[in-house]
C-alpha positions, -999 to +999 in steps of 0.1 A: -335+183+065-301+178+049-290+158+080-318+133+074-309+129+038-272+124+046-281+098+073-303+078+049-276+079+022-251+067+048-272+038+059-279+029+023-242+028+014-230+012+046-231-024+033-210-014+003-185+005+025-182-025+048-176-047+018-149-025+004-132-023+038-134-061+041-118-067+007-091-041+015-081-059+046-084-095+034-068-092-001-030-094-002-027-067-029-052-039-033-065-040-069-080-006-067-115+007-060-129+003-096-117-033-098-132-041-064-165-025-073-166-043-106-163-077-088-187-067-060-221-083-057-239-050-062-274-063-063-270-079-029-254-048-015-282-027-029-308-049-013-290-050+020-286-012+019-322-006+012-333-030+039-309-013+064-322+022+054-359+012+057-352-005+091-335+027+104-363+048+091-388+027+110-368+023+142-359+060+145-393+075+134-410+095+161-446+089+169-461+114+193-497+105+188-507+142+185-535+152+162-531+182+139-558+200+159-539+198+192-524+230+207-486+232+212-474+249+243-437+258+240-412+253+269-417+280+296-407+290+330-434+283+356-427+289+393-390+291+387-389+257+369-385+250+332-415+231+320-409+211+287-429+217+256-461+198+254-493+195+234-528+200+248-558+182+234-580+205+214-617+205+224-638+183+202-659+203+178-696+201+185-717+188+158-745+211+147-779+196+147-804+205+120 
Protein backbone atom coordinates (compact mmCIF):
# COMPACT_ATOMS: atom_id res chain seq x y z
CA UNK A 1 0.00 0.00 0.00
CA UNK A 2 2.79 2.43 0.84
CA UNK A 3 4.34 1.78 -2.59
CA UNK A 4 1.15 2.99 -4.29
CA UNK A 5 1.10 6.15 -2.16
CA UNK A 6 4.77 6.88 -2.89
CA UNK A 7 4.24 6.34 -6.64
CA UNK A 8 1.30 8.75 -6.69
CA UNK A 9 3.23 11.39 -4.76
CA UNK A 10 6.17 10.95 -7.15
CA UNK A 11 4.00 11.45 -10.25
CA UNK A 12 2.31 14.42 -8.59
CA UNK A 13 5.65 16.12 -7.83
CA UNK A 14 7.36 15.12 -11.09
CA UNK A 15 6.56 18.37 -13.01
CA UNK A 16 7.94 20.42 -10.11
CA UNK A 17 11.10 18.30 -9.94
CA UNK A 18 11.60 18.66 -13.71
CA UNK A 19 11.11 22.43 -13.40
CA UNK A 20 13.71 22.68 -10.61
CA UNK A 21 16.23 20.60 -12.59
CA UNK A 22 15.56 22.71 -15.70
CA UNK A 23 16.19 25.95 -13.82
CA UNK A 24 19.30 24.49 -12.18
CA UNK A 25 20.84 23.66 -15.56
CA UNK A 26 19.75 26.78 -17.47
CA UNK A 27 20.57 29.50 -14.93
CA UNK A 28 24.16 30.72 -14.73
CA UNK A 29 24.07 31.00 -10.95
CA UNK A 30 22.00 28.81 -8.66
CA UNK A 31 19.88 31.13 -6.52
CA UNK A 32 18.85 28.41 -4.11
CA UNK A 33 15.80 26.20 -3.83
CA UNK A 34 13.60 28.66 -1.87
CA UNK A 35 14.20 31.39 -4.44
CA UNK A 36 13.49 29.05 -7.36
CA UNK A 37 10.27 27.80 -5.73
CA UNK A 38 9.18 31.37 -4.95
CA UNK A 39 9.46 32.29 -8.64
CA UNK A 40 7.96 28.98 -9.88
CA UNK A 41 4.54 28.86 -11.55
CA UNK A 42 3.18 26.67 -8.76
CA UNK A 43 -0.44 26.64 -9.92
CA UNK A 44 0.54 25.35 -13.35
CA UNK A 45 2.89 22.79 -11.81
CA UNK A 46 0.10 21.70 -9.44
CA UNK A 47 -2.35 21.23 -12.33
CA UNK A 48 0.25 19.39 -14.43
CA UNK A 49 1.11 17.12 -11.49
CA UNK A 50 -2.55 16.35 -10.78
CA UNK A 51 -3.19 15.58 -14.45
CA UNK A 52 -0.13 13.32 -14.60
CA UNK A 53 -1.12 11.53 -11.40
CA UNK A 54 -4.69 10.89 -12.58
CA UNK A 55 -3.44 9.77 -15.98
CA UNK A 56 -1.10 7.21 -14.42
CA UNK A 57 -3.87 6.03 -12.10
CA UNK A 58 -6.12 5.41 -15.10
CA UNK A 59 -3.43 3.85 -17.30
CA UNK A 60 -2.04 1.51 -14.66
CA UNK A 61 -5.33 0.47 -13.08
CA UNK A 62 -6.12 -3.20 -13.41
CA UNK A 63 -9.47 -4.37 -14.59
CA UNK A 64 -9.96 -8.08 -14.30
CA UNK A 65 -13.69 -8.17 -14.92
CA UNK A 66 -14.20 -10.53 -12.03
CA UNK A 67 -17.30 -10.30 -9.90
CA UNK A 68 -17.16 -10.47 -6.12
CA UNK A 69 -19.05 -13.78 -6.22
CA UNK A 70 -16.42 -15.49 -8.40
CA UNK A 71 -14.24 -18.18 -6.86
CA UNK A 72 -10.45 -17.65 -6.81
CA UNK A 73 -8.29 -20.69 -7.51
CA UNK A 74 -4.67 -20.06 -6.40
CA UNK A 75 -1.67 -21.20 -8.47
CA UNK A 76 -1.13 -24.94 -8.20
CA UNK A 77 0.83 -27.84 -9.63
CA UNK A 78 -1.29 -29.94 -11.99
CA UNK A 79 0.32 -32.78 -13.92
CA UNK A 80 3.81 -31.49 -13.14
CA UNK A 81 3.03 -28.04 -14.55
CA UNK A 82 2.46 -24.84 -12.65
CA UNK A 83 -1.00 -23.51 -13.42
CA UNK A 84 -1.48 -19.78 -12.80
CA UNK A 85 -4.09 -18.44 -10.44
CA UNK A 86 -7.49 -17.85 -11.97
CA UNK A 87 -11.05 -17.16 -11.06
CA UNK A 88 -14.02 -19.35 -11.83
CA UNK A 89 -17.45 -17.99 -12.46
CA UNK A 90 -19.75 -18.65 -9.56
CA UNK A 91 -23.03 -20.28 -10.45
CA UNK A 92 -25.89 -17.86 -10.81
CA UNK A 93 -28.23 -18.02 -7.83
CA UNK A 94 -31.61 -19.37 -8.73
CA UNK A 95 -34.54 -17.10 -8.06
CA UNK A 96 -37.17 -18.51 -5.77
CA UNK A 97 -40.66 -18.52 -7.18
CA UNK A 98 -43.53 -17.76 -4.82
